[in-house]
C-alpha positions, 0 to 999 in steps of 0.5 A: 529422552532421545534426540529423535523423540525431541524432534518428534515432539516439536514436530507434533506440537507445531503441526497441532497449531494448524487449523482451518475454516470453510468459508463457502467455496473458500478454505481459510488455513490458520497457520502457526506463523504469527506477527510480532503483535501476536496475530496468527497468519491466515491464508485463503485458498479458492479455485477459479476454472483450472487455477488454484489461488492462494491469497491473503484474503485482502487482510494485509491492508484491511487492518485485520491484523490490527496493523497497517503497512505504511505504504507512503513510507519510502524506507518501509516500501523498499523492504516491502518490495524486497519480500514481494519480489523474493517470494514472487507475490502478485497483487490485485486491486479491486473495489473491495480492497487489495489482494496479494496472491500466488496461483498454480494449476497443481494441487501438489504445489499448494503447500509451497505457495502457502509457505511463500505467502505466509512468510511474506505476510509475517515479514511485512506485518512484523516490519510494519510494527517498526517506527521508521518516522517520528510518531507525530509525523506519522499521525499527521500524515495518516490524519490528512490522508484519511481526510483527503481520501474521504473528500475525493471519495465523495465526488469521484466514482469509486470504480475510477479511483485507486489510493496509494497506487504505484505508477506502474510495474517498473515504477513501484517506488513512484507512488501517488496518493490517488490515481483516477482513471478516465477512459484512456487517461489518468489523473495523478494526485499527490498529498503534501503535508508535514508535522514540521517544516522539515517534514513538509519540505521532504513531502514537497520534494518527494512529490516533485520527484515523483511527478518528474519521473512520471513526466519522463515515463512511458505513461506521460502521454496518458496523464491528463491532470497532475495535482498536488494537494497541499495541506496548508493547515498542517503544522509544518506549512510555511508558504513564505519559507517553502515557496521556491520548492512549491514553484518547482513542484508546480513546474512539474505538475504544470498547474498551481498546487491546490490548497486543502482550504480550497479543496473544492477546486478539485471537483472541477479538475478530477 
């Protein structure tokens, strides 16, 4: 077999893996690019007025690929923002989910955008398979996050709350468990938990730093309430051991921390 024939065979085999589905006015392109858990990446293309929009369809954070990026993991988020910046990916949050996308007015540029978004999604989803923290700690954080999210969703208007939201475009590493919008004001909520005393201390310290940065940011004048929701049912919770760190956190929230066992207080704050 000639060298050129090998190339042609590789090219034809790779190209044959591309597929598509029509979803109303949206085109789903099923690419040959996959994640390390063997899921092929899909890209969605639609048109709004004179713009062509290439998106992930909200699948990155929805669990469609049977893995979810840990947006609370600082190490992972540094990798996430590297790829997001490199491929110039934009993000949109709405009531239905979070969408990552790129836009163009030129049909000829769509292949470029598909390439960028596909590589971004493949990299992020594959990286999310890596265990950066202890499995027990990851499970503890995830369980508490879901319980706290569910509780807040029970009394806060769904159009007013955004979960795991960064403070702003220039503060992407400053993320809050929830941000509640009220007219021109916002409430910042940070969950504090941990499977061991050290992990709990790390969570306290991270919350303190994030609130301190928020207080010295241009957003400070728009912040109404700063709430630290402390999981006093967590295995790592030790009030006697952590009280000095809790006091420091309260200096930046300008209010007492709210314990999970007293979470009904949240209804009068948010």
